[in-house]
mmCIF file of the C-alpha atoms, coordinates in Angstrom:
data_MODEL
# 
_entry.id   MODEL 
# 
loop_
_atom_site.group_PDB 
_atom_site.id 
_atom_site.type_symbol 
_atom_site.label_atom_id 
_atom_site.label_alt_id 
_atom_site.label_comp_id 
_atom_site.label_asym_id 
_atom_site.label_entity_id 
_atom_site.label_seq_id 
_atom_site.pdbx_PDB_ins_code 
_atom_site.Cartn_x 
_atom_site.Cartn_y 
_atom_site.Cartn_z 
_atom_site.occupancy 
_atom_site.B_iso_or_equiv 
_atom_site.pdbx_formal_charge 
_atom_site.auth_seq_id 
_atom_site.auth_comp_id 
_atom_site.auth_asym_id 
_atom_site.auth_atom_id 
_atom_site.pdbx_PDB_model_num 
ATOM 1  C CA . MET A 1 1  ? -33.484 56.824 -18.746 1.00 0.00 ? 1  MET A CA 1 
ATOM 2  C CA . LYS A 1 2  ? -32.492 53.248 -19.181 1.00 0.00 ? 2  LYS A CA 1 
ATOM 3  C CA . HIS A 1 3  ? -29.249 52.226 -21.311 1.00 0.00 ? 3  HIS A CA 1 
ATOM 4  C CA . SER A 1 4  ? -29.071 49.290 -23.575 1.00 0.00 ? 4  SER A CA 1 
ATOM 5  C CA . VAL A 1 5  ? -27.127 46.701 -22.340 1.00 0.00 ? 5  VAL A CA 1 
ATOM 6  C CA . TRP A 1 6  ? -25.694 46.619 -26.214 1.00 0.00 ? 6  TRP A CA 1 
ATOM 7  C CA . LYS A 1 7  ? -24.228 50.312 -26.382 1.00 0.00 ? 7  LYS A CA 1 
ATOM 8  C CA . ARG A 1 8  ? -20.787 50.175 -25.527 1.00 0.00 ? 8  ARG A CA 1 
ATOM 9  C CA . THR A 1 9  ? -17.764 52.115 -26.190 1.00 0.00 ? 9  THR A CA 1 
ATOM 10 C CA . ARG A 1 10 ? -14.492 51.234 -28.352 1.00 0.00 ? 10 ARG A CA 1 
ATOM 11 C CA . LEU A 1 11 ? -12.737 51.579 -25.038 1.00 0.00 ? 11 LEU A CA 1 
ATOM 12 C CA . SER A 1 12 ? -13.960 47.681 -24.291 1.00 0.00 ? 12 SER A CA 1 
ATOM 13 C CA . MET A 1 13 ? -12.883 46.673 -27.570 1.00 0.00 ? 13 MET A CA 1 
ATOM 14 C CA . LYS A 1 14 ? -9.467  48.069 -27.134 1.00 0.00 ? 14 LYS A CA 1 
ATOM 15 C CA . ARG A 1 15 ? -8.656  46.850 -23.659 1.00 0.00 ? 15 ARG A CA 1 
ATOM 16 C CA . LYS A 1 16 ? -9.846  43.112 -24.754 1.00 0.00 ? 16 LYS A CA 1 
ATOM 17 C CA . GLU A 1 17 ? -7.615  43.189 -27.926 1.00 0.00 ? 17 GLU A CA 1 
ATOM 18 C CA . CYS A 1 18 ? -4.929  44.213 -25.758 1.00 0.00 ? 18 CYS A CA 1 
ATOM 19 C CA . GLY A 1 19 ? -5.707  41.166 -23.612 1.00 0.00 ? 19 GLY A CA 1 
ATOM 20 C CA . LEU A 1 20 ? -6.446  42.992 -20.295 1.00 0.00 ? 20 LEU A CA 1 
ATOM 21 C CA . THR A 1 21 ? -8.326  43.024 -17.674 1.00 0.00 ? 21 THR A CA 1 
ATOM 22 C CA . MET A 1 22 ? -9.996  46.009 -15.784 1.00 0.00 ? 22 MET A CA 1 
ATOM 23 C CA . ARG A 1 23 ? -7.665  45.652 -12.666 1.00 0.00 ? 23 ARG A CA 1 
ATOM 24 C CA . GLN A 1 24 ? -4.487  45.507 -15.150 1.00 0.00 ? 24 GLN A CA 1 
ATOM 25 C CA . VAL A 1 25 ? -5.490  48.645 -16.693 1.00 0.00 ? 25 VAL A CA 1 
ATOM 26 C CA . GLU A 1 26 ? -6.060  50.122 -13.043 1.00 0.00 ? 26 GLU A CA 1 
ATOM 27 C CA . ARG A 1 27 ? -2.536  49.264 -12.311 1.00 0.00 ? 27 ARG A CA 1 
ATOM 28 C CA . LEU A 1 28 ? -1.303  50.875 -15.332 1.00 0.00 ? 28 LEU A CA 1 
ATOM 29 C CA . THR A 1 29 ? -3.119  54.037 -15.776 1.00 0.00 ? 29 THR A CA 1 
ATOM 30 C CA . GLY A 1 30 ? -4.661  54.751 -11.907 1.00 0.00 ? 30 GLY A CA 1 
ATOM 31 C CA . ILE A 1 31 ? -8.435  54.493 -13.119 1.00 0.00 ? 31 ILE A CA 1 
ATOM 32 C CA . PRO A 1 32 ? -10.167 52.627 -11.045 1.00 0.00 ? 32 PRO A CA 1 
ATOM 33 C CA . PRO A 1 33 ? -12.036 49.450 -12.595 1.00 0.00 ? 33 PRO A CA 1 
ATOM 34 C CA . ALA A 1 34 ? -15.679 50.896 -11.370 1.00 0.00 ? 34 ALA A CA 1 
ATOM 35 C CA . HIS A 1 35 ? -15.007 53.790 -13.397 1.00 0.00 ? 35 HIS A CA 1 
ATOM 36 C CA . LEU A 1 36 ? -13.613 51.613 -16.476 1.00 0.00 ? 36 LEU A CA 1 
ATOM 37 C CA . SER A 1 37 ? -16.618 49.337 -16.170 1.00 0.00 ? 37 SER A CA 1 
ATOM 38 C CA . MET A 1 38 ? -18.910 52.665 -16.498 1.00 0.00 ? 38 MET A CA 1 
ATOM 39 C CA . TYR A 1 39 ? -17.166 54.247 -19.540 1.00 0.00 ? 39 TYR A CA 1 
ATOM 40 C CA . GLU A 1 40 ? -17.199 50.524 -21.286 1.00 0.00 ? 40 GLU A CA 1 
ATOM 41 C CA . ARG A 1 41 ? -20.731 50.128 -21.086 1.00 0.00 ? 41 ARG A CA 1 
ATOM 42 C CA . ALA A 1 42 ? -21.202 54.158 -21.978 1.00 0.00 ? 42 ALA A CA 1 
ATOM 43 C CA . LEU A 1 43 ? -23.167 54.660 -18.395 1.00 0.00 ? 43 LEU A CA 1 
ATOM 44 C CA . VAL A 1 44 ? -20.965 57.941 -18.341 1.00 0.00 ? 44 VAL A CA 1 
ATOM 45 C CA . GLU A 1 45 ? -18.793 60.323 -20.066 1.00 0.00 ? 45 GLU A CA 1 
ATOM 46 C CA . PRO A 1 46 ? -14.831 59.904 -18.648 1.00 0.00 ? 46 PRO A CA 1 
ATOM 47 C CA . LYS A 1 47 ? -13.403 63.468 -17.142 1.00 0.00 ? 47 LYS A CA 1 
ATOM 48 C CA . VAL A 1 48 ? -11.340 65.261 -19.811 1.00 0.00 ? 48 VAL A CA 1 
ATOM 49 C CA . THR A 1 49 ? -8.303  63.961 -17.726 1.00 0.00 ? 49 THR A CA 1 
ATOM 50 C CA . ASN A 1 50 ? -9.209  60.051 -17.564 1.00 0.00 ? 50 ASN A CA 1 
ATOM 51 C CA . ALA A 1 51 ? -10.026 60.530 -21.442 1.00 0.00 ? 51 ALA A CA 1 
ATOM 52 C CA . LEU A 1 52 ? -7.034  61.759 -22.323 1.00 0.00 ? 52 LEU A CA 1 
ATOM 53 C CA . ARG A 1 53 ? -5.236  59.213 -20.274 1.00 0.00 ? 53 ARG A CA 1 
ATOM 54 C CA . LEU A 1 54 ? -6.887  56.179 -21.654 1.00 0.00 ? 54 LEU A CA 1 
ATOM 55 C CA . ALA A 1 55 ? -6.550  57.436 -25.319 1.00 0.00 ? 55 ALA A CA 1 
ATOM 56 C CA . ARG A 1 56 ? -2.950  57.794 -24.752 1.00 0.00 ? 56 ARG A CA 1 
ATOM 57 C CA . PHE A 1 57 ? -2.552  54.364 -22.986 1.00 0.00 ? 57 PHE A CA 1 
ATOM 58 C CA . PHE A 1 58 ? -4.064  52.475 -25.839 1.00 0.00 ? 58 PHE A CA 1 
ATOM 59 C CA . LYS A 1 59 ? -2.259  54.837 -28.483 1.00 0.00 ? 59 LYS A CA 1 
ATOM 60 C CA . THR A 1 60 ? -5.225  56.465 -30.089 1.00 0.00 ? 60 THR A CA 1 
ATOM 61 C CA . THR A 1 61 ? -7.582  59.294 -29.489 1.00 0.00 ? 61 THR A CA 1 
ATOM 62 C CA . VAL A 1 62 ? -10.229 59.828 -27.666 1.00 0.00 ? 62 VAL A CA 1 
ATOM 63 C CA . GLU A 1 63 ? -12.739 60.206 -30.182 1.00 0.00 ? 63 GLU A CA 1 
ATOM 64 C CA . ASP A 1 64 ? -11.710 56.548 -31.289 1.00 0.00 ? 64 ASP A CA 1 
ATOM 65 C CA . LEU A 1 65 ? -12.387 55.303 -27.760 1.00 0.00 ? 65 LEU A CA 1 
ATOM 66 C CA . PHE A 1 66 ? -15.321 57.311 -26.911 1.00 0.00 ? 66 PHE A CA 1 
ATOM 67 C CA . GLY A 1 67 ? -16.630 58.897 -30.366 1.00 0.00 ? 67 GLY A CA 1 
# 
C-alpha cells in the first residue's frame, strides 16, 4: 500500500514548533531519527513506550501527536 506524501502526524509540527531537529529529539528522548521520520510520515505506528515518551517530552497526549 502506498502512503500519501501529504499524510503527516502532528509530531512533525510539534517538533518544528519547538525548533528541534530529529537529532536533537534523539539526544533528548533516545528515539533514533529513522524511527522519528517514520512516525512523522505515518509509515509506522510507534511502540507504546515511544509514543508515551514523545508525548511526555512535548507535554501533550499520544492522541494529540498521533490521533
